[in-house]
C-alpha positions as CSV (number, residue, x, y, z in Angstrom):
1,M,-40.5,-3.3,11.9
2,V,-39.2,-1.0,9.1
3,D,-37.7,2.2,10.5
4,Q,-39.6,5.2,9.0
5,D,-36.5,7.3,9.2
6,Y,-34.4,4.8,7.1
7,P,-35.1,5.1,3.3
8,A,-35.9,2.0,1.4
9,P,-32.6,0.8,-0.2
10,Q,-32.6,0.7,-4.0
11,L,-30.4,-0.5,-6.9
12,F,-28.7,2.2,-8.9
13,I,-28.2,1.0,-12.6
14,A,-27.7,3.1,-15.7
15,G,-28.4,6.3,-13.8
16,R,-31.9,4.9,-12.7
17,W,-32.9,4.3,-9.0
18,I,-34.7,1.0,-8.9
19,D,-36.8,-0.1,-5.8
20,A,-37.5,-3.6,-4.5
21,V,-40.9,-4.2,-6.2
22,G,-40.8,-7.5,-8.0
23,R,-37.5,-8.6,-6.6
24,D,-36.3,-10.8,-3.7
25,T,-35.1,-8.8,-0.6
26,L,-32.7,-9.2,2.3
27,P,-33.2,-7.7,5.7
28,V,-31.3,-4.8,7.0
29,L,-30.9,-4.9,10.8
30,N,-30.1,-2.2,13.3
31,P,-27.3,-3.9,15.3
32,A,-27.9,-1.8,18.4
33,T,-31.5,-3.2,18.7
34,G,-31.6,-6.3,16.5
35,D,-34.7,-4.9,14.8
36,E,-35.2,-5.0,11.1
37,I,-35.1,-1.4,9.7
38,G,-35.5,-2.1,5.9
39,R,-35.1,-4.6,3.1
40,V,-32.4,-4.4,0.4
41,P,-33.4,-5.5,-3.2
42,V,-31.6,-8.5,-4.7
43,A,-30.4,-7.8,-8.2
44,T,-31.6,-10.2,-10.9
45,T,-29.5,-11.6,-13.7
46,A,-31.2,-9.2,-15.9
47,D,-30.3,-6.3,-13.5
48,L,-26.7,-7.5,-13.5
49,D,-26.6,-7.6,-17.4
50,E,-28.1,-4.1,-17.5
51,A,-25.5,-2.8,-15.0
52,L,-22.6,-4.4,-17.1
53,D,-23.9,-3.0,-20.3
54,A,-24.3,0.5,-18.7
55,A,-20.7,0.3,-17.3
56,A,-19.4,-0.5,-20.8
57,K,-21.3,2.3,-22.4
58,G,-20.5,4.7,-19.4
59,F,-16.8,3.9,-19.8
60,R,-16.7,4.9,-23.4
61,V,-18.3,8.3,-22.4
62,W,-16.3,8.9,-19.2
63,R,-12.8,8.0,-20.6
64,R,-13.4,10.6,-23.3
65,M,-14.2,13.4,-20.9
66,S,-11.2,15.5,-20.0
67,A,-9.5,14.9,-16.6
68,I,-10.5,18.5,-15.7
69,D,-14.2,17.8,-16.4
70,R,-14.1,14.5,-14.5
71,S,-12.4,16.2,-11.7
72,A,-15.1,18.8,-11.5
73,I,-17.8,16.2,-11.1
74,L,-15.9,14.4,-8.4
75,R,-15.3,17.6,-6.4
76,R,-19.0,18.6,-6.7
77,A,-19.9,15.2,-5.2
78,A,-17.3,15.7,-2.5
79,N,-18.9,19.0,-1.5
80,L,-22.4,17.4,-1.4
81,L,-21.1,14.6,0.9
82,R,-19.7,17.1,3.4
83,E,-22.9,19.1,3.4
84,R,-25.0,15.9,3.8
85,A,-22.8,14.2,6.3
86,P,-24.9,15.0,9.5
87,V,-27.9,13.3,7.8
88,L,-26.0,10.5,6.1
89,G,-24.0,9.7,9.2
90,R,-27.3,9.0,11.0
91,L,-28.2,6.4,8.3
92,T,-24.7,4.8,8.7
93,T,-25.2,4.5,12.5
94,L,-28.7,3.0,12.0
95,E,-27.4,0.2,9.7
96,Q,-23.9,-0.3,11.0
97,G,-24.0,0.7,14.8
98,K,-20.9,2.9,15.2
99,P,-21.2,6.1,17.2
100,I,-22.9,8.9,15.4
101,A,-19.9,11.2,15.7
102,Q,-17.7,8.5,14.0
103,A,-20.3,8.0,11.3
104,I,-20.6,11.7,10.5
105,M,-16.8,11.9,10.3
106,E,-16.8,8.9,8.0
107,M,-19.1,10.4,5.6
108,A,-17.4,13.8,5.5
109,G,-14.1,11.9,5.0
110,C,-15.4,10.4,1.8
111,G,-15.4,13.8,0.4
112,E,-11.7,14.0,1.0
113,Y,-11.2,10.8,-1.0
114,F,-13.2,12.1,-3.9
115,D,-11.3,15.5,-3.8
116,W,-7.9,13.8,-3.8
117,F,-8.6,11.4,-6.6
118,A,-10.2,14.2,-8.6
119,E,-7.0,16.1,-8.5
120,E,-4.7,13.1,-8.8
121,G,-6.5,12.1,-12.0
122,R,-5.4,15.4,-13.5
123,R,-1.8,14.4,-12.8
124,A,-1.8,10.9,-14.4
125,Y,1.1,11.9,-16.7
126,G,2.8,9.8,-19.2
127,R,6.4,10.1,-20.4
128,V,8.6,10.7,-23.4
129,V,11.4,8.1,-23.7
130,P,14.6,9.4,-25.5
131,S,15.0,7.6,-28.9
132,R,18.0,5.8,-30.2
133,Q,17.0,6.8,-33.8
134,P,16.7,10.4,-35.1
135,G,13.1,11.5,-35.9
136,V,11.5,8.7,-33.7
137,R,9.5,9.5,-30.7
138,H,8.7,7.0,-27.9
139,L,5.7,7.8,-25.7
140,V,4.3,5.9,-22.6
141,I,0.7,6.9,-22.1
142,P,-1.4,5.8,-19.1
143,E,-5.0,4.9,-20.0
144,P,-8.0,3.8,-17.8
145,I,-8.1,0.1,-17.6
146,G,-11.8,-0.2,-18.2
147,P,-15.0,-1.2,-16.2
148,V,-14.1,-2.1,-12.7
149,A,-16.0,-4.6,-10.4
150,A,-15.8,-3.7,-6.7
151,F,-16.8,-5.5,-3.6
152,T,-16.9,-3.8,-0.2
153,P,-17.6,-4.9,3.4
154,W,-19.9,-3.5,6.2
155,N,-17.4,-2.2,8.7
156,F,-16.5,1.1,6.9
157,P,-19.5,1.1,4.6
158,A,-18.8,4.5,3.2
159,T,-15.1,5.0,3.4
160,I,-14.1,1.8,1.6
161,P,-16.4,2.3,-1.3
162,S,-15.3,5.9,-1.6
163,R,-11.7,4.8,-2.0
164,K,-12.5,2.3,-4.7
165,I,-15.0,4.6,-6.5
166,G,-12.6,7.6,-6.3
167,A,-9.6,5.8,-7.7
168,A,-11.6,4.3,-10.5
169,L,-13.5,7.4,-11.5
170,G,-10.3,9.5,-11.1
171,A,-8.5,7.2,-13.5
172,G,-11.4,7.4,-16.0
173,C,-12.8,4.0,-15.4
174,S,-16.5,3.0,-14.9
175,M,-17.6,0.7,-12.1
176,V,-20.1,-1.8,-10.9
177,I,-19.9,-2.1,-7.1
178,K,-21.5,-4.6,-4.8
179,P,-21.5,-3.1,-1.3
180,A,-22.4,-5.0,1.8
181,E,-26.1,-5.9,2.0
182,E,-26.0,-5.2,5.8
183,T,-25.2,-1.5,5.2
184,P,-26.6,-0.5,1.8
185,W,-27.4,3.2,2.3
186,S,-23.9,4.2,3.2
187,A,-22.7,3.3,-0.3
188,L,-25.9,4.4,-2.0
189,A,-25.3,7.9,-0.5
190,L,-22.1,8.1,-2.5
191,A,-23.9,7.2,-5.6
192,R,-26.6,9.8,-4.9
193,A,-24.0,12.5,-4.5
194,L,-22.3,11.6,-7.8
195,D,-25.5,11.4,-9.6
196,D,-26.6,14.8,-8.3
197,A,-23.1,16.1,-9.2
198,G,-23.8,15.2,-12.8
199,L,-21.9,11.9,-13.3
200,P,-22.9,10.5,-16.7
201,K,-25.3,7.7,-16.6
202,G,-23.8,4.2,-16.3
203,V,-20.5,5.3,-15.1
204,L,-21.3,4.0,-11.6
205,N,-23.8,1.1,-10.9
206,V,-24.7,-0.3,-7.5
207,V,-26.1,-3.7,-7.0
208,F,-26.9,-6.0,-4.1
209,G,-27.7,-9.7,-3.7
210,I,-26.1,-13.0,-2.8
211,P,-22.4,-12.2,-2.6
212,A,-21.1,-15.4,-4.1
213,D,-23.5,-15.2,-7.0
214,I,-23.0,-11.6,-7.9
215,S,-19.2,-11.7,-7.5
216,T,-18.9,-14.8,-9.9
217,Y,-21.3,-13.2,-12.4
218,L,-19.4,-9.9,-12.5
219,I,-15.8,-11.2,-12.5
220,T,-16.4,-13.7,-15.2
221,S,-18.0,-11.1,-17.5
222,P,-15.8,-10.1,-20.4
223,I,-16.9,-6.5,-19.8
224,I,-15.1,-6.3,-16.5
225,R,-11.4,-5.5,-16.8
226,K,-10.3,-5.1,-13.2
227,V,-11.4,-6.5,-9.8
228,T,-11.1,-4.8,-6.3
229,F,-12.1,-6.4,-3.1
230,T,-11.9,-5.7,0.6
231,G,-12.8,-8.5,3.0
232,S,-11.7,-11.8,4.4
233,T,-8.6,-13.7,3.2
234,A,-10.6,-16.8,2.5
235,I,-13.1,-15.0,0.2
236,G,-10.3,-12.9,-1.3
237,K,-8.4,-15.9,-2.4
238,Q,-11.6,-17.3,-4.1
239,L,-12.2,-14.0,-6.0
240,A,-8.5,-13.7,-6.9
241,R,-8.6,-17.1,-8.5
242,L,-11.7,-16.1,-10.5
243,A,-9.9,-13.0,-11.8
244,A,-6.6,-14.8,-12.5
245,D,-8.3,-17.5,-14.6
246,R,-9.4,-14.6,-16.8
247,M,-6.1,-12.6,-16.6
248,K,-7.8,-9.7,-14.8
249,P,-5.7,-7.7,-12.4
250,A,-7.1,-7.6,-8.8
251,T,-6.5,-5.4,-5.8
252,M,-7.0,-7.5,-2.7
253,E,-7.2,-5.7,0.7
254,L,-7.7,-8.8,3.0
255,G,-7.6,-9.7,6.7
256,G,-5.0,-8.8,9.3
257,H,-4.1,-9.6,12.8
258,A,-2.1,-6.5,13.7
259,P,0.8,-6.8,16.2
260,V,1.6,-4.0,18.6
261,L,5.3,-3.9,19.9
262,I,5.7,-1.8,23.0
263,F,9.3,-1.5,24.3
264,D,10.4,-0.7,27.8
265,D,11.5,2.8,26.8
266,A,8.1,3.8,25.4
267,D,5.8,6.4,26.9
268,L,3.2,4.0,28.3
269,D,0.5,6.7,28.9
270,T,0.7,7.8,25.3
271,A,0.8,4.1,24.1
272,V,-2.4,3.3,26.2
273,A,-4.2,6.4,25.0
274,M,-3.4,5.9,21.3
275,M,-4.1,2.2,21.3
276,M,-7.4,2.6,23.1
277,A,-8.6,4.9,20.5
278,A,-7.3,2.7,17.6
279,K,-8.6,-0.6,19.1
280,F,-12.1,0.1,20.2
281,R,-13.1,2.5,17.3
282,N,-15.9,0.8,15.5
283,A,-15.9,-1.8,18.3
284,G,-12.7,-3.3,17.0
285,Q,-14.2,-4.2,13.7
286,I,-11.3,-2.8,11.6
287,C,-8.9,-4.8,9.5
288,I,-6.0,-2.7,10.8
289,A,-7.2,-2.8,14.5
290,P,-4.3,-3.4,17.0
291,T,-4.9,-6.8,18.4
292,R,-1.7,-8.9,19.3
293,F,0.1,-6.8,22.0
294,Y,3.7,-7.8,22.5
295,L,5.0,-6.0,25.6
296,Q,8.6,-6.1,26.9
297,N,8.9,-8.1,30.1
298,S,9.4,-5.1,32.5
299,I,6.4,-3.2,31.3
300,H,3.9,-6.0,30.5
301,D,1.9,-6.0,33.7
302,R,1.8,-2.1,34.0
303,F,0.5,-1.7,30.5
304,C,-2.2,-4.5,31.0
305,T,-3.4,-2.9,34.2
306,A,-3.6,0.6,32.7
307,F,-5.2,-0.6,29.5
308,S,-7.8,-2.8,31.3
309,A,-8.8,0.1,33.5
310,A,-9.3,2.3,30.6
311,A,-11.2,-0.3,28.6
312,S,-13.5,-0.9,31.5
313,R,-14.5,2.8,31.6
314,L,-15.8,2.9,28.0
315,I,-19.3,3.8,27.6
316,I,-21.1,1.2,25.5
317,G,-24.5,1.5,23.8
318,N,-26.6,2.6,20.9
319,G,-24.5,4.7,18.6
320,M,-27.3,7.3,18.3
321,D,-26.6,8.3,21.8
322,S,-23.8,11.1,21.6
323,T,-22.3,10.0,24.9
324,V,-21.6,6.4,23.7
325,Q,-17.9,5.6,23.0
326,M,-18.4,2.1,21.5
327,G,-21.3,0.7,19.6
328,P,-22.5,-2.9,18.9
329,L,-21.0,-5.6,16.8
330,A,-22.3,-5.8,13.2
331,N,-24.5,-8.8,13.3
332,P,-25.8,-11.6,15.7
333,R,-23.1,-14.0,14.6
334,R,-20.2,-11.9,15.9
335,V,-20.9,-12.1,19.7
336,P,-21.0,-15.9,20.0
337,A,-18.0,-16.1,17.6
338,L,-15.9,-13.9,19.9
339,T,-17.1,-15.4,23.2
340,S,-16.1,-18.8,21.8
341,M,-12.6,-17.5,21.1
342,I,-12.3,-15.8,24.6
343,S,-13.4,-19.1,26.2
344,D,-10.9,-21.1,24.1
345,A,-8.1,-18.7,25.2
346,V,-8.9,-18.9,28.9
347,A,-9.0,-22.7,28.6
348,A,-5.5,-22.6,27.0
349,G,-4.2,-20.7,30.0
350,A,-4.8,-17.0,29.3
351,T,-6.0,-14.6,32.1
352,L,-9.2,-12.6,31.5
353,A,-8.2,-9.2,32.7
354,C,-11.5,-7.4,31.9
355,G,-14.6,-7.9,29.8
356,G,-15.4,-11.0,28.0
357,N,-19.2,-11.0,28.3
358,P,-22.2,-9.8,26.2
359,V,-23.5,-6.5,27.5
360,S,-27.3,-6.9,27.1
361,N,-29.9,-9.0,25.4
362,A,-30.9,-6.2,23.0
363,G,-28.5,-5.7,20.1
364,F,-25.2,-7.2,19.5
365,F,-22.9,-5.9,22.2
366,L,-19.7,-7.3,23.8
367,Q,-17.7,-5.8,26.6
368,P,-14.2,-4.4,25.7
369,T,-12.0,-7.4,26.6
370,V,-8.3,-7.8,27.6
371,L,-6.7,-11.3,27.6
372,T,-3.2,-11.5,29.1
373,N,-0.5,-14.0,28.7
374,V,-2.2,-15.8,25.9
375,P,-0.4,-18.8,24.6
376,D,0.1,-19.3,20.9
377,T,-2.0,-22.5,21.1
378,A,-5.1,-20.4,21.6
379,R,-7.2,-19.8,18.4
380,I,-7.3,-16.1,19.0
381,M,-3.5,-15.8,18.6
382,S,-3.8,-17.1,15.0
383,E,-7.3,-16.1,13.9
384,E,-8.3,-12.4,13.6
385,P,-11.1,-11.8,16.3
386,F,-12.4,-8.7,14.4
387,G,-13.9,-7.2,17.6
388,P,-13.2,-5.4,20.8
389,V,-10.6,-7.9,22.2
390,I,-6.9,-7.6,22.6
391,V,-4.4,-10.4,23.5
392,T,-1.0,-9.9,25.1
393,Q,2.4,-11.7,25.5
394,S,5.7,-10.5,26.8
395,F,9.0,-10.5,24.9
396,D,12.6,-10.4,25.8
397,D,14.4,-8.2,23.2
398,L,14.1,-6.7,19.7
399,D,14.7,-10.0,17.8
400,D,12.1,-11.8,19.9
401,A,9.5,-9.0,19.3
402,I,10.1,-9.0,15.5
403,A,9.8,-12.9,15.4
404,K,6.5,-12.7,17.3
405,A,5.2,-9.9,15.0
406,N,6.1,-11.9,11.9
407,R,4.8,-15.3,13.2
408,L,1.5,-15.2,11.2
409,P,0.9,-15.3,7.5
410,F,-0.9,-11.9,7.7
411,G,0.8,-8.6,7.0
412,L,-1.6,-5.7,6.7
413,A,-0.9,-3.3,9.6
414,S,1.4,-3.2,12.7
415,Y,2.2,-0.7,15.5
416,A,5.1,0.0,17.8
417,F,6.2,2.3,20.6
418,T,9.7,3.2,21.4
419,R,12.0,6.2,21.9
420,S,14.9,4.4,20.2
421,A,15.8,5.6,16.7
422,K,17.8,2.2,16.2
423,I,14.7,0.2,17.1
424,M,12.5,2.3,14.9
425,R,14.8,1.6,11.9
426,A,15.0,-2.1,12.6
427,L,11.1,-2.3,12.9
428,G,10.7,-0.5,9.6
429,D,13.2,-2.8,7.9
430,E,12.1,-6.1,9.5
431,V,8.4,-6.2,10.4
432,E,6.6,-7.9,7.5
433,T,3.7,-5.6,7.0
434,G,2.2,-3.3,4.4
435,M,1.8,-0.4,6.9
436,I,3.5,0.3,10.3
437,G,2.7,3.1,12.7
438,I,5.6,4.0,15.1
439,N,4.4,6.1,18.0
440,F,1.5,7.0,15.8
441,P,-1.8,5.1,15.3
442,V,-3.3,6.5,12.1
443,L,-2.4,4.5,9.0
444,T,-5.0,5.7,6.5
445,G,-5.6,8.8,4.3
446,P,-6.4,9.7,0.7
447,E,-2.7,10.4,-0.1
448,T,-1.1,7.2,1.3
449,P,-1.2,3.6,0.1
450,F,-3.5,1.3,2.1
451,G,-2.8,-2.4,1.6
452,G,-0.9,-5.4,2.9
453,V,1.5,-8.3,2.1
454,K,1.5,-12.0,2.4
455,D,-2.1,-13.4,3.1
456,S,-3.3,-9.8,3.7
457,G,-3.4,-9.2,0.0
458,H,-1.8,-7.0,-2.7
459,G,-2.3,-3.6,-4.2
460,S,-3.4,-0.4,-2.7
461,D,-6.6,1.4,-2.0
462,G,-5.2,4.8,-1.4
463,G,-2.5,7.1,-2.8
464,P,-1.2,7.3,-6.4
465,E,-0.8,3.6,-6.2
466,A,-4.6,3.1,-6.2
467,L,-5.0,5.4,-9.2
468,A,-2.2,3.4,-11.0
469,G,-4.0,0.2,-10.2
470,C,-7.0,1.4,-12.4
471,M,-4.8,2.3,-15.4
472,V,-2.6,0.5,-18.0
473,N,0.4,2.0,-19.8
474,K,0.4,2.1,-23.6
475,Y,3.7,2.3,-25.4
476,I,3.5,4.4,-28.7
477,V,6.2,4.8,-31.2
478,E,6.0,7.6,-33.7
479,G,8.4,7.5,-36.6
């Protein structure tokens, strides 16, 4: 049954809010109950053409506005998001499942991304290059690349779109974005705030539908000049090929399987507390979630005992309950996918230290799970579980730990705990990853680059790197 407190999702094209009448729709489920709470409209080919045309026209308007005027609109939208966060956070929890406090924080945090890119856009400076000839001036001028096609997932349905929208708009680009159909309102809330803040019509367009169909249509359009995607490595490679065939630059923030290296000189209580918060936030459905725990021999069992005890105490349930610490998985496919991985690991010789079972028949819940002494032959050691599961192995020394961390083709995020400055330097130099947190678990913020290496993608969704990814440099000679 449709939830009366959940607004009907819409398309947002050329500054118009378009409902589902006359269009196919897809269900939106509350993952805490499994109930349908709404229907998201599927954009037609005509809708996509209109969105592309609007983005082309919107780009011509937006790029001509001064960086100061663009900044003012982004900052007004940021203030609206902070004001509306308590209400918008509830919508995120209804469609995504995360605890309400986390959802409210996510919505308010989107304002921080808009604020930062609003100001960074005012500092997109060029440079004057000294000339070899008298009377000649060489200029290098950054310009917005053009309309951007963006594709975002359901796990952080407001944060990830806000990064991409903020960078593109801050650079002077327009955008057509296809957020996840499972979580439409989290992204639509960003568009509503920007629309209310005075964003010119067509600068931002939001569409939904069958992901493969829409991504192919948008990327192959000559109007689109840049592609940005967050999601799985497999899908990212397909979209990157589409973009490369048309010489379009792409930012790809793809899957990970984050290693955690804990050395015998580490503060174990701190490591347990920090990794508990990092692992089970959003039910482990985070691309940078710590998952492969490599623990030095002498502290392996102590860490596993303490971590398992803490995991077993987590309060699991509907995210609308303020006492809940971990909500459901995103959809009905995730629970059997994870229990299959867990069973495979146990069959391969791992020990199930805690969890491993569905929590109830209502909704899509899984117990926080710890698998210890997991052999490399288990699928979960090579495939990202994307859920509330950690796996452990022991290691002998620094070289062994680094080799284990670098074993996989992924390189998005990693973590480590040690008091040794020498080990810290070695980890910073040798671990193949786009981001590493040493004695600190937070790897994301508006000011810092967010992205990976190897099969985890290329480009950044944060920091000045993200703004630069939406711009091109023009060289001008004046004689």
